[in-house]
C-alpha positions in Angstrom: 7.3 -32.1 -9.8 8.5 -31.7 -13.1 6.0 -32.2 -16.2 7.4 -31.6 -19.7 7.2 -32.4 -23.3 5.1 -34.5 -24.6 2.8 -35.5 -21.4 2.3 -31.3 -21.4 1.5 -30.8 -24.9 -1.4 -33.3 -24.5 -2.7 -31.6 -21.5 -3.6 -28.5 -23.9 -6.1 -28.3 -26.3 -3.7 -26.9 -29.2 -2.6 -29.3 -31.7 1.2 -30.7 -31.2 2.6 -33.8 -33.3 5.7 -34.0 -30.6 7.8 -32.2 -28.1 9.1 -29.1 -29.2 13.6 -29.2 -28.4 13.2 -25.3 -27.5 11.0 -26.4 -24.2 14.1 -27.8 -22.5 16.3 -24.8 -23.3 13.8 -22.4 -21.7 12.4 -24.4 -18.9 16.5 -24.4 -17.9 16.5 -20.9 -18.2 13.2 -20.3 -16.0 14.6 -22.9 -13.5 17.6 -21.1 -12.9 15.8 -18.0 -12.1 13.4 -19.6 -10.2 15.8 -20.7 -7.6 18.0 -17.8 -7.6 14.9 -15.3 -7.1 13.7 -17.7 -4.8 10.5 -18.3 -6.5 8.0 -21.1 -4.7 6.0 -22.2 -7.7 6.1 -21.4 -11.3 3.7 -22.1 -14.4 4.9 -21.8 -17.7 3.5 -21.2 -21.5 5.1 -20.8 -24.8 3.2 -20.5 -27.8 4.2 -20.0 -31.5 2.0 -20.3 -34.9 -0.9 -21.9 -32.9 1.6 -24.6 -31.4 2.2 -24.8 -27.5 6.2 -24.8 -27.7 6.2 -25.2 -23.5 4.0 -26.0 -21.1 5.2 -26.7 -17.9 5.2 -26.0 -13.8 8.1 -26.1 -11.1 8.0 -25.7 -7.4 5.1 -25.6 -4.8 2.0 -24.0 -4.3 2.1 -24.8 -0.7 5.0 -24.6 1.1 4.6 -25.8 4.4 2.8 -29.4 3.2 5.0 -29.4 -0.3 2.1 -29.2 -2.3 3.1 -29.4 -6.0 2.2 -27.0 -8.8 0.5 -28.4 -11.6 -1.4 -27.3 -14.7 -4.9 -26.4 -13.1 -3.1 -24.8 -10.1 -4.7 -21.4 -10.0 -2.8 -18.3 -9.7 -3.8 -14.5 -9.0 -2.6 -12.4 -12.3 -2.9 -9.1 -10.5 -2.8 -6.5 -13.5 -2.6 -8.8 -16.3 -6.4 -8.6 -15.4 -6.5 -5.0 -17.1 -6.5 -6.5 -20.7 -9.3 -8.7 -20.0 -11.5 -5.6 -19.0 -10.0 -4.0 -22.0 -10.7 -7.1 -24.1 -14.4 -7.1 -22.8 -14.8 -3.5 -24.0 -13.4 -4.4 -27.4 -16.0 -7.4 -27.5 -18.4 -5.0 -26.4 -17.7 -2.4 -29.1 -17.9 -5.3 -31.9 -21.7 -6.2 -30.7 -22.3 -2.6 -31.0 -23.0 -2.4 -27.3 -20.8 0.8 -26.8 -17.8 2.4 -27.9 -14.0 2.6 -26.8 -14.9 6.7 -27.6 -18.0 6.6 -25.2 -17.7 9.3 -22.4 -18.0 7.2 -19.0 -21.3 9.6 -17.8 -23.1 7.7 -20.2 -23.1 4.5 -18.1 -21.8 5.8 -14.8 -24.2 8.6 -13.0 -21.7 9.0 -10.2 -18.7 9.5 -12.2 -17.2 13.0 -11.5 -13.6 14.1 -12.2 -12.5 17.1 -10.3 -10.9 18.8 -13.4 -14.0 19.9 -15.8 -12.3 19.7 -18.7 -11.0 16.6 -17.9 -14.6 15.3 -17.0 -16.3 16.8 -19.9 -13.9 15.0 -22.6 -12.9 12.1 -20.9 -13.8 8.5 -22.5 -13.4 5.1 -22.0 -10.3 5.1 -24.5 -8.5 7.5 -22.1 -9.5 5.4 -18.7 -7.9 2.4 -20.6 -4.6 3.8 -22.0 -4.0 5.9 -18.4 -4.1 9.4 -19.6 -6.9 11.0 -17.6 -4.2 12.7 -15.4 -5.1 10.9 -11.9 -1.9 10.2 -10.3 -0.3 7.0 -10.5 -1.1 3.7 -8.3 -3.5 6.4 -5.9 -5.1 3.6 -4.7 -5.2 4.7 -0.6 -9.2 4.5 -0.6 -9.2 1.0 -1.8 -6.0 -0.2 0.2 -8.7 -0.9 3.5 -10.8 -2.9 1.4 -13.9 -1.6 3.4 -15.7 0.9 0.6 -17.7 -0.7 -2.1 -16.9 -0.2 -5.5 -18.9 2.5 -6.3 -17.5 4.6 -3.0 -13.9 3.8 -4.1 -14.4 5.3 -7.6 -16.2 8.2 -6.3 -13.4 9.1 -4.0 -10.2 8.1 -6.3 -11.8 9.8 -9.3 -12.9 12.9 -7.8 -9.2 13.5 -6.3 -7.1 16.2 -7.3 -5.3 15.2 -10.3 -1.6 14.9 -10.8 -1.2 15.8 -14.3 -3.3 17.7 -17.4 -5.7 15.6 -19.0 -4.0 13.7 -22.1 -0.6 15.3 -21.0 1.0 12.3 -19.7 0.8 8.4 -18.6 -0.3 8.2 -14.9 -1.3 4.5 -14.3 -4.5 4.7 -12.9 -6.1 1.5 -11.3 -9.4 3.7 -10.3 -9.8 4.4 -14.0 -9.5 0.9 -15.3 -12.0 -0.2 -12.6 -14.6 2.1 -13.7 -14.1 1.3 -17.2 -14.9 -2.5 -16.2 -17.8 -0.9 -14.3 -18.8 0.7 -17.5 -18.9 -2.3 -20.0 -20.8 -3.9 -16.8 -23.6 -1.2 -17.0 -23.9 -1.6 -20.9 -24.7 -5.5 -20.7 -26.8 -4.9 -17.8 -25.0 -7.3 -15.4 -21.8 -7.3 -13.1 -18.4 -7.1 -14.2 -17.7 -10.5 -12.9 -20.4 -11.9 -15.2 -19.3 -10.0 -18.4 -15.6 -11.4 -18.1 -17.2 -14.8 -17.4 -19.8 -15.0 -20.4 -17.7 -12.9 -23.1 -14.1 -14.3 -22.3 -13.5 -17.1 -20.0 -16.3 -19.9 -21.4 -15.8 -18.9 -25.4 -11.9 -19.6 -24.8 -12.5 -22.8 -22.3 -11.3 -21.0 -19.5 -12.9 -23.1 -16.8 -10.8 -22.6 -14.0 -10.3 -19.3 -14.2 -12.5 -16.6 -11.7 -12.9 -13.1 -11.6 -11.4 -13.4 -7.7 -8.0 -13.7 -6.1 -9.4 -14.5 -2.5 -10.4 -18.0 -1.4 -8.9 -19.8 -4.5 -9.4 -22.9 -2.4 -7.3 -26.5 -2.6 -6.7 -25.7 -6.5 -5.3 -22.1 -5.5 -1.7 -21.0 -4.6 -0.7 -19.9 -1.4 1.6 -16.7 -2.4 4.9 -16.1 -0.8 7.6 -13.5 0.0 10.9 -14.4 0.6 12.6 -12.6 3.9 16.4 -13.7 3.0 15.8 -16.7 4.7 12.7 -18.3 4.1 9.4 -18.2 2.6 6.4 -15.9 4.5 3.0 -16.7 3.4 1.1 -13.6 2.7 -2.9 -13.1 2.0 -4.0 -11.5 -1.3 -4.6 -7.6 -0.5 -7.8 -7.1 0.4 -7.9 -4.1 -2.1 -8.3 -6.6 -5.2 -11.9 -6.9 -4.4 -12.7 -3.0 -4.2 -10.7 -2.7 -8.0 -11.2 -6.2 -9.3 -11.6 -4.9 -12.7 -7.8 -3.6 -12.7 -6.5 -6.9 -10.5 -8.3 -9.5 -9.5 -8.4 -12.7 -11.8 -7.0 -15.8 -11.2 -6.4 -18.5 -13.6 -4.4 -21.6 -14.5 -1.3 -21.8 -17.0 -3.9 -24.3 -19.2 -6.5 -21.4 -19.3 -3.9 -18.7 -19.7 -2.5 -20.8 -22.6 -6.0 -20.8 -24.4 -5.7 -16.5 -23.6 -2.2 -16.7 -24.8 -3.1 -18.6 -28.1 -6.3 -16.8 -29.1 -3.9 -13.3 -28.7 -1.0 -14.6 -30.6 -3.7 -15.7 -33.7 -4.8 -12.2 -34.7 -7.9 -13.1 -32.2 -8.6 -16.6 -33.8 -9.1 -19.5 -31.8 -9.3 -22.8 -32.5 -10.3 -21.7 -36.0 -13.2 -19.8 -34.8 -13.4 -15.6 -34.6 -13.2 -14.7 -30.9 -12.7 -10.7 -31.6 -12.4 -9.0 -34.8 -8.5 -8.5 -35.7 -9.2 -4.5 -36.0 -10.4 -4.2 -32.9 -7.3 -6.4 -31.0 -5.1 -4.4 -33.2 -6.8 -1.4 -31.6 -6.7 -2.4 -28.2 -2.7 -3.2 -28.6 -2.0 0.0 -30.6 0.1 2.8 -28.7 -2.0 5.3 -27.3 0.3 7.3 -24.3 4.0 7.3 -24.3 5.6 6.3 -21.0 9.1 6.9 -22.4 10.8 7.1 -25.5 11.2 3.0 -25.6 7.7 2.2 -24.3 4.1 3.0 -24.7 0.7 1.9 -23.3 -2.1 0.7 -25.4 -5.7 -0.7 -23.7 -4.7 -2.4 -21.0 -1.4 -3.7 -22.6 2.1 -2.2 -22.7 4.3 -1.9 -25.7 7.6 -1.9 -26.9 10.1 -2.9 -29.9 12.3 -6.2 -29.8 14.3 -6.6 -33.0 11.9 -4.6 -34.9 8.7 -6.5 -33.5 6.1 -5.1 -31.6 6.1 -6.6 -28.2 2.7 -6.6 -26.6 3.0 -7.1 -22.8 1.8 -6.7 -19.4 2.7 -7.9 -15.8 0.7 -7.9 -12.8 2.0 -8.5 -9.3 1.8 -7.4 -5.5 3.3 -9.1 -2.1 3.0 -12.8 -2.7 1.9 -12.9 -6.6 3.2 -12.0 -9.6 2.8 -13.0 -13.5 3.7 -11.7 -17.1 1.6 -12.0 -20.3 3.7 -10.8 -23.7 2.9 -11.6 -27.2 4.6 -10.6 -30.5 1.4 -10.2 -33.2 3.5 -10.3 -36.2 5.5 -13.7 -35.2 2.4 -15.1 -33.9 4.4 -16.2 -30.7 3.7 -15.2 -27.0 4.7 -16.7 -23.3 2.9 -16.6 -20.2 4.6 -16.8 -16.5 2.4 -17.3 -13.3 4.4 -17.3 -9.9 3.4 -17.5 -6.2 6.2 -14.8 -5.4 6.3 -11.4 -4.9 7.4 -9.5 -8.2 10.8 -10.2 -9.1 13.0 -9.3 -12.1 11.5 -12.5 -14.2 8.0 -10.4 -14.4 9.3 -7.3 -15.1 8.7 -5.5 -18.2 11.1 -6.2 -21.0 13.2 -8.3 -18.6 12.1 -12.0 -19.6 11.1 -11.8 -23.0 14.8 -10.5 -23.6 16.2 -14.0 -22.5 13.1 -15.7 -24.3 12.7 -14.5 -27.6 15.9 -15.5 -29.1 15.2 -19.2 -28.2 11.4 -18.8 -29.4 12.0 -17.0 -32.5 15.4 -18.3 -33.2 16.8 -14.6 -33.5 19.6 -13.6 -31.8 19.4 -10.2 -29.8 22.1 -7.9 -28.1 20.3 -5.2 -27.3 18.8 -3.3 -24.1 15.0 -3.7 -22.9 12.8 -0.7 -22.4 13.4 1.6 -19.7 10.6 1.0 -17.0 9.5 3.6 -14.9 9.4 2.8 -10.6 6.1 2.6 -9.0 7.3 5.4 -6.9 6.9 8.8 -7.5 9.8 11.0 -8.9 11.7 12.7 -6.7 10.9 16.1 -5.8 13.3 18.4 -8.7 16.2 20.3 -6.1 16.3 24.0 -6.8 19.5 25.1 -8.3 22.4 25.4 -5.6 25.2 28.3 -4.9 28.1 27.1 -2.6 29.4 30.6 -2.4 29.3 32.5 1.1 28.0 29.7 2.9 27.3 30.1 6.8 29.0 28.2 9.1 26.7 25.2 10.7 26.7 26.2 14.1 25.9 29.7 13.1 22.7 28.6 10.9 21.4 26.3 13.6 21.4 29.3 16.2 19.6 31.6 13.6 17.0 28.5 13.3 16.7 27.9 16.6 16.3 31.7 17.5 13.9 32.3 14.9 11.7 29.4 16.0 11.6 31.0 19.6 15.0 31.1 21.0 16.7 28.1 23.2 14.9 29.0 26.5 11.5 29.3 25.1 12.0 25.9 23.3 13.9 24.3 26.0 10.7 25.0 28.6 8.1 23.0 26.1 9.1 19.5 26.7 5.5 18.1 25.5 3.0 18.9 22.9 -0.3 17.9 21.1 -1.4 19.1 17.9 -4.8 18.4 15.9 -5.0 18.7 12.0 -7.1 17.8 9.5 -6.1 17.5 5.5 -6.0 14.7 3.2 -4.0 12.5 0.6 -5.5 14.9 -1.9 -4.3 12.9 -5.2 -6.1 9.7 -3.7 -9.4 11.4 -2.4 -8.5 10.3 1.3 -9.6 12.9 3.8 -7.4 13.0 7.3 -7.7 13.8 10.6 -4.3 13.5 12.6 -3.5 13.9 16.2 0.2 13.9 17.1 1.6 14.0 20.9 5.0 14.3 22.0 6.2 13.8 25.5 9.9 13.8 26.9 11.4 11.8 23.9 7.9 10.0 23.1 5.6 10.3 20.1 2.6 9.1 18.8 0.8 10.0 15.6 -2.9 9.0 15.0 -4.6 9.1 11.7 -8.1 8.4 10.8 -8.9 8.2 7.2 -12.3 9.1 5.6 -13.1 8.6 2.0 -16.5 9.2 0.1 -17.5 10.6 3.8 -17.1 7.2 5.2 -14.6 6.1 8.0 -12.2 3.3 6.2 -8.8 3.2 8.4 -6.6 4.1 11.4 -3.2 4.4 11.4 -1.1 4.8 14.4 2.6 5.1 14.7 4.3 5.6 18.0 7.7 5.6 19.6 7.7 4.6 23.5 11.3 6.2 24.4 12.8 2.4 23.3 10.9 0.7 20.6 8.7 1.9 17.7 5.9 0.3 15.5 2.9 0.9 12.8 -0.6 -0.3 13.7 -3.4 -0.3 11.1 -7.0 -1.5 11.0 -5.9 -3.1 7.4 -3.0 -5.4 8.2 -0.2 -3.5 7.8 1.2 -3.5 11.3 5.2 -3.3 11.8 7.5 -3.7 14.2 10.6 -1.2 13.7 14.2 -2.2 13.7 17.3 -1.0 12.9 17.4 2.3 10.8 13.4 2.7 10.9 13.7 2.7 14.7 16.4 5.0 15.0 14.4 7.4 12.5 11.6 7.0 15.2 13.8 7.6 17.9 14.9 10.8 16.3 11.5 12.0 15.0 10.2 11.7 18.7 12.2 14.6 19.8 9.8 17.7 20.0 12.7 20.0 19.5 15.6 18.6 17.3 17.2 21.6 16.5 18.3 21.8 20.5 19.9 18.0 19.9 21.2 18.1 16.5 24.6 17.1 17.8 23.8 14.2 19.7 21.1 12.9 17.3 23.4 13.2 14.2 26.9 12.1 13.4 27.4 15.3 11.3 25.7 18.4 10.7 27.0 21.3 7.7 25.8 23.6 5.3 25.9 22.2 2.1 24.7 25.1 -0.7 22.6 28.1 -1.2 19.4 27.6 -3.1 16.4 29.8 -4.2 13.1 28.6 -3.0 10.0 30.3 -3.7 11.8 33.5 -4.9 13.8 33.6 -1.5 17.2 32.5 -0.6 17.4 29.1 1.5 20.7 27.5 3.0 20.5 23.3 2.9 21.6 22.3 6.5 22.6 18.4 6.0 22.3 16.1 8.8 23.9 12.7 8.4 22.7 10.0 11.1 24.5 7.0 11.8 21.4 4.9 10.9 18.8 5.8 8.7 18.3 8.7 5.9 20.3 12.0 5.8 17.9 14.9 6.6 18.2 18.1 4.5 16.5 21.3 6.1 15.9 24.4 4.2 16.5 27.4 6.3 15.2 30.7 5.1 18.1 33.1 4.9 15.9 35.8 5.5 13.6 34.6 8.4 16.2 32.0 9.6 12.9 29.9 9.6 12.8 26.2 8.4 10.8 26.0 5.5 11.3 22.6 3.8 12.5 19.3 5.4 13.7 16.4 2.7 14.3 13.0 3.7 13.9 9.5 2.6 11.9 10.2 -0.6 9.4 12.8 1.0 9.9 16.5 1.1 7.7 18.5 3.6 7.3 22.4 2.8 6.5 24.5 6.0 4.3 27.7 5.9 1.7 29.8 7.8 3.9 30.3 10.9 2.2 31.6 13.9 3.3 32.1 17.7 2.3 30.0 20.3 3.4 30.3 24.0 6.5 32.2 22.5 7.3 29.5 19.9 6.9 29.9 16.0 5.1 27.1 15.0 4.0 26.2 11.1 0.4 25.6 11.1 0.1 24.0 7.4 2.2 21.4 5.8 2.4 19.3 2.7 4.4 16.4 2.3 5.3 15.3 -1.3 6.4 11.5 -1.4 5.3 8.4 -3.1 1.6 8.9 -2.3 1.7 12.3 -3.4 1.0 15.3 -1.8 -0.3 14.8 2.1 -1.8 18.4 3.1 -2.3 19.1 6.6 -3.4 22.3 8.6 -3.1 22.8 12.3 -6.6 23.4 14.5 -5.3 23.2 17.5 -1.8 22.8 19.5 -1.2 22.7 23.4 2.0 22.7 24.8 2.6 21.2 28.6 0.2 18.4 27.7 0.4 15.5 30.0 -0.4 12.0 28.9 -0.2 8.5 30.6 2.5 6.2 29.2 0.1 3.6 27.7 -0.5 6.1 25.5 2.6 5.9 23.6 2.6 1.6 23.2 0.3 -0.4 21.2 -3.5 -0.4 21.6 -6.3 -2.1 19.8 -7.5 -0.1 17.0 -10.8 0.0 15.0 -12.2 1.8 12.3 
């Protein structure tokens, strides 16, 4: 399944007199990585000074029938699509159709940000460089794949911002999608047609397409390695909704043409494809990510051996890709894989291995520090370890503040209904939670742009737990996840801490919102530790931290002798999830089947 050397070079339109000796070294390195990282299929291109240094394919595009990857095999390229959308806008600027400094309001009448100043000042340049203030990866409205692109953008762009306008880098698929829609409106057509006519056709990218769905016989099947075998996974539905941010699929032959143009200052086969000044503008740093890494317009930028590296990766479950080039050395590489993202396609990782070979420049430095996709942990309040109460004493204070053992003990079932939303995503929620004798079910109805988009249901039936969704993310809990679900199904865990956790201790005293609180650390046999913040003044549990999420409790009310928080804000990887209880009842009677699996419909 290996084609290399002269044959590979003949298959590419770039001129080449003979095989390059660097190709074998590059492919030896990549084949080792492919086997180590359990990547089913791989396609690679490397260019230098207009010549193709390496063009090779390895592995299979489809595991079951062992169908090999070929030079015409089509791979989803994920977020490498963003550079195509940015290029389309750059080309439109060259033609005088629009400007990077245009307001999106000029092209999208429905565009409206919640922050009035941001809404008034935002430009296409801000949108492509992720500095609008919208929360990074705030794509829940797109996740179920049921909204139109316009409805998704109405919801996501109108969401609560996570940062001040132009103050920080926040990777926003929604804003790039909106920029793609703006250039489409400027040309009086669709984003797909703009990409096809302005980029694919001039560069001879005949196998490329603007959708990663239904790739046909020439397309790869995406795979996730489960530790034992490859599991086939479908392309996520959200890619269709936010196509300008991540939906392009292409072959390694086509991507070689894209790479040759980029590494040749915008020239392709001796013809000017894009103005050199425009390409420089698209690849110049616009937003600082950290000390060693910046974001341009559809590209990340960092330094290697004094050279500017322009790079972007793409990936989700079952797909990964990376495109990288050094403008001053007219060199670059592309790697496409039908596997979930690995270290191979992480920004800065592969270049550190390939650039010394491609450029014959030794290097022993470190790559850029790449931020995680997950949110930063909620800052811990300053701690004081003096004069801490005994754990048993603090637990009793918390129980008394909640209503006392006798009143809590007589309530064995409860149902609450709440409304709220994932505020950084523009997704509204209606939530019903039911507890009954060690069983629990949580039912969420999601709405965005005024329309129902999904239902999510988690349950624990007393023995087993699971998640059900209307968008293909079902999961049966096992191990630590099932143990956590079992503990979460207990209506009054304060009464059962000794049996639920291996250790219970008071760790520290902190100041929270101006008041002192003691931190009670609960360590289970399986699963993540839990930290409960108990107010020194009231004895109430006012915050709970576990598994990367922090929940604040407020608006305490007394219902049938029990003190219950009617407002919660959970901060985690999805941003803030805010809920307000509308109805709460104790003593409900629910049928056993309610706590098991059901057929969900949106």
